[in-house]
RODO-2510 file (C-alpha; in nm, 4 decimals, decimal comma):
residues 220
     n   res          X          Y          Z
     1     q    14,9330     8,9610     3,4138
     2     s    14,7515     8,7541     3,1391
     3     q    14,8793     8,7295     2,7889
     4     h    14,5856     8,7868     2,5562
     5     q    14,4881     8,4865     2,3428
     6     e    14,7826     8,2754     2,4551
     7     y    14,7323     7,9039     2,5214
     8     v    14,9977     7,8739     2,7883
     9     q    15,0267     8,1830     3,0159
    10     a    15,3745     8,3008     3,0920
    11     p    15,4597     8,4153     3,4474
    12     a    15,4190     8,7880     3,4766
    13     r    15,7927     8,8377     3,5135
    14     k    15,8740     8,6871     3,1717
    15     r    15,8164     8,9218     2,8945
    16     v    15,6741     8,7632     2,5860
    17     a    15,6714     8,9609     2,2705
    18     p    15,4337     8,9045     1,9871
    19     g    15,5395     8,8333     1,6276
    20     p    15,4380     8,6715     1,3138
    21     g    15,4100     8,3013     1,2242
    22     p    15,2938     7,9876     1,4007
    23     c    15,5848     7,9802     1,6446
    24     v    15,7660     8,2896     1,7730
    25     p    16,0913     8,2403     1,9683
    26     v    16,1533     8,5091     2,2302
    27     r    16,4032     8,5628     2,5092
    28     y    16,3148     8,6899     2,8612
    29     a    16,5286     8,8323     3,1320
    30     d    16,4839     8,9945     3,4793
    31     a    16,6830     9,0322     3,7982
    32     s    16,6580     8,6605     3,8834
    33     s    16,6597     8,4550     3,5676
    34     s    16,6960     8,4573     3,1996
    35     g    16,6468     8,2106     2,9229
    36     y    16,4404     8,1268     2,6216
    37     a    16,0854     8,0413     2,5326
    38     c    15,9097     7,9523     2,2130
    39     r    15,5550     8,1004     2,2110
    40     c    15,3086     8,0007     1,9468
    41     r    14,9739     8,1706     1,8650
    42     p    14,6832     7,9399     1,8038
    43     a    14,6431     7,8577     1,4360
    44     g    14,2723     7,7904     1,4632
    45     p    13,9744     7,8857     1,6712
    46     p    14,0407     7,9375     2,0402
    47     g    13,9770     7,6478     2,2847
    48     r    13,7010     7,6122     2,5248
    49     a    13,6512     7,8973     2,7722
    50     v    13,7173     7,8237     3,1359
    51     g    13,5312     8,1330     3,2635
    52     e    13,3720     8,4212     3,0766
    53     s    13,4893     8,6653     3,3434
    54     t    13,8588     8,5818     3,2953
    55     r    13,8254     8,4840     2,9247
    56     e    14,0874     8,2168     2,9807
    57     l    14,1066     7,9167     2,7562
    58     r    14,1138     7,5465     2,8658
    59     v    14,4009     7,3738     2,6975
    60     r    14,5215     7,0170     2,7027
    61     v    14,8870     7,0531     2,7785
    62     l    15,1773     6,7969     2,7922
    63     v    15,4387     6,8896     3,0375
    64     t    15,7746     6,7049     2,9741
    65     g    15,9711     6,6588     3,2958
    66     g    15,6421     6,7033     3,4721
    67     a    15,7537     6,5135     3,7838
    68     g    16,0635     6,7382     3,8365
    69     y    16,1259     7,0187     4,0727
    70     i    15,9936     7,2984     3,8447
    71     g    15,7908     7,0725     3,6087
    72     s    15,5693     6,9623     3,8959
    73     v    15,4981     7,3207     3,9954
    74     i    15,4011     7,4068     3,6377
    75     v    15,1691     7,1058     3,6373
    76     s    15,0003     7,2233     3,9598
    77     r    14,9667     7,5871     3,8290
    78     l    14,8115     7,4741     3,5040
    79     l    14,5619     7,2460     3,6821
    80     a    14,4763     7,5308     3,9163
    81     r    14,3851     7,7458     3,6147
    82     g    14,1545     7,4772     3,4814
    83     h    14,3748     7,3232     3,2102
    84     a    14,3972     6,9484     3,1465
    85     v    14,7562     6,8267     3,2010
    86     t    14,9547     6,5205     3,1008
    87     a    15,2908     6,4892     3,2612
    88     l    15,5665     6,2901     3,0932
    89     d    15,8641     6,1970     3,2916
    90     d    16,1114     5,9020     3,2984
    91     l    16,1242     5,9301     3,6866
    92     s    16,5048     5,8871     3,6814
    93     r    16,5252     6,2171     3,8860
    94     g    16,1622     6,3243     3,9204
    95     h    15,9122     6,1848     4,1568
    96     a    15,5715     6,0559     4,0926
    97     a    15,4498     6,1756     4,4316
    98     a    15,5324     6,5353     4,3260
    99     v    15,2746     6,5291     4,0403
   100     a    14,9507     6,6852     4,1624
   101     p    14,6313     6,4810     4,1612
   102     g    14,4324     6,5554     3,8527
   103     a    14,7247     6,5257     3,6075
   104     h    14,7752     6,2142     3,4048
   105     l    15,1315     6,0923     3,4746
   106     v    15,3044     5,8850     3,1982
   107     a    15,6412     5,7261     3,2756
   108     g    15,8426     5,7540     2,9619
   109     d    16,1450     5,9078     2,7814
   110     v    16,1020     6,2354     2,5779
   111     r    16,3545     6,0892     2,3328
   112     d    16,0954     5,8113     2,2338
   113     g    15,9335     5,9877     1,9510
   114     s    15,6743     5,7288     1,8791
   115     l    15,5703     5,7277     2,2445
   116     v    15,5376     6,1078     2,2580
   117     a    15,3615     6,1446     1,9238
   118     g    15,1079     5,8762     2,0323
   119     l    15,0598     6,0494     2,3601
   120     l    15,0021     6,3875     2,2072
   121     r    14,7422     6,2264     1,9815
   122     d    14,5642     6,0114     2,2453
   123     e    14,5544     6,2883     2,5006
   124     g    14,4448     6,5447     2,2511
   125     c    14,7155     6,7808     2,3585
   126     e    14,7172     7,1299     2,2110
   127     a    15,0374     7,2588     2,3609
   128     v    15,3663     7,1356     2,5189
   129     v    15,5726     7,2736     2,8050
   130     h    15,9172     7,1174     2,7647
   131     m    16,0993     7,0881     3,0965
   132     a    16,2706     6,7397     3,0551
   133     a    16,6457     6,7885     3,0640
   134     l    16,9555     6,7103     3,2594
   135     a    17,0577     7,0191     3,4476
   136     e    17,3778     6,9936     3,6461
   137     v    17,6772     7,1789     3,5308
   138     a    17,9434     6,9676     3,6958
   139     e    17,7769     6,6438     3,5584
   140     s    17,7682     6,7917     3,2172
   141     v    18,1472     6,8469     3,2230
   142     a    18,1960     6,4811     3,3253
   143     r    17,9331     6,3384     3,0821
   144     p    17,8895     6,5823     2,7937
   145     d    17,7769     6,3154     2,5483
   146     v    17,4852     6,2162     2,7752
   147     y    17,3791     6,5774     2,8074
   148     r    17,3777     6,6269     2,4295
   149     e    17,1770     6,3063     2,3892
   150     v    16,9173     6,4095     2,6477
   151     n    16,8945     6,7846     2,6105
   152     v    16,9527     6,8185     2,2419
   153     g    16,8381     6,4816     2,1236
   154     g    16,5310     6,4985     2,3451
   155     t    16,4282     6,8304     2,2063
   156     e    16,4798     6,7193     1,8485
   157     a    16,2698     6,4092     1,9165
   158     l    15,9956     6,6122     2,0751
   159     l    15,9835     6,8451     1,7814
   160     g    15,9437     6,5516     1,5516
   161     a    15,6643     6,4085     1,7639
   162     m    15,4935     6,7416     1,7629
   163     r    15,5077     6,7655     1,3988
   164     a    15,3685     6,4137     1,3532
   165     a    15,0762     6,4826     1,5948
   166     g    15,0062     6,8227     1,4485
   167     v    15,0901     7,0140     1,7631
   168     a    15,2546     7,3644     1,7177
   169     r    15,2403     7,5295     2,0526
   170     l    15,5435     7,5091     2,2707
   171     v    15,7001     7,6693     2,5706
   172     f    16,0654     7,5761     2,6334
   173     s    16,2639     7,6130     2,9614
   174     s    16,6280     7,7144     2,8973
   175     t    16,8879     7,8571     3,1320
   176     a    17,0950     8,1577     3,2055
   177     a    17,3986     7,9285     3,1468
   178     v    17,3494     8,0069     2,7747
   179     y    17,5098     8,3504     2,8517
   180     g    17,8017     8,2218     3,0467
   181     a    17,9571     8,4881     3,2699
   182     p    17,7500     8,7939     3,1944
   183     d    17,8886     9,1438     3,1486
   184     t    17,6133     9,2934     3,3380
   185     v    17,3409     9,1825     3,5856
   186     p    17,0412     9,1685     3,5398
   187     i    17,1118     8,9965     3,1983
   188     g    16,9818     9,1881     2,9002
   189     e    16,8042     9,0005     2,6170
   190     s    17,0730     9,1098     2,3749
   191     a    17,3610     8,9771     2,5902
   192     p    17,6155     8,7657     2,4103
   193     l    17,5482     8,3956     2,3968
   194     r    17,8725     8,2292     2,5150
   195     p    17,8002     7,9211     2,7312
   196     e    18,1030     7,7992     2,9363
   197     n    18,0028     7,4250     2,9976
   198     p    17,8343     7,1510     2,8146
   199     y    17,5024     7,2070     2,9929
   200     g    17,4781     7,5648     2,8716
   201     e    17,5955     7,4477     2,5195
   202     t    17,3240     7,1908     2,4967
   203     k    17,0461     7,4302     2,6049
   204     l    17,1656     7,6850     2,3510
   205     a    17,1660     7,4000     2,0821
   206     a    16,8095     7,3228     2,1818
   207     e    16,7110     7,6916     2,1456
   208     r    16,8583     7,6878     1,8003
   209     l    16,6552     7,3880     1,7055
   210     l    16,3371     7,5759     1,8159
   211     a    16,4384     7,8880     1,6355
   212     a    16,4827     7,6777     1,3087
   213     a    16,1441     7,5279     1,3682
   214     s    15,9948     7,8708     1,4152
   215     r    16,1515     8,0053     1,0943
   216     h    16,0472     7,7151     0,8762
   217     g    15,7074     7,6349     1,0243
   218     p    15,5512     7,3348     1,1968
   219     d    15,6085     7,0957     0,9023
   220     s    15,9864     7,1577     0,8822
***
């Protein structure tokens, strides 16, 4: 189902709760997944309408990790709904061939704040879907510093680039690993946050960066 006046439509199974401020962090959970998103209401007039019958908005979206397994699907779905999409990926694990025709693929690292800020400005992006991350539990145990640099440092650099470019709308992909071993399944939104590996720890740290940005506003 559609989310009224949202720039980036969340899948129906992800519950997005409204709230005050330019950036509202919310958690979602169902029988198959749980995680975190940061949903921001548009601060100004809505974007251009795609179709009056559906009242959807055409948005220019940057998808980080857009050549990855899930990111490439998000790119395809956004394009199918009439949005303009730029995919940013360093292609170390993603594949250029996975990016749907119609999207603008840029090879680059999300940790490069100058690159990302320039890209947001040049492409006229109004929103970001942040998928870029390292995501293997065993590897995170062997290389925790690398995971912190990419997952936490990358999110921090992205937030700085968004501030510099004046972009305040963000959807963040987290992981059920932030909950560790849950007491119950499906995982409730109020479940304790107790990650058991560096991967989960870095994603939770990224969530907290977003929560701080939400509390203090886009200029923090």
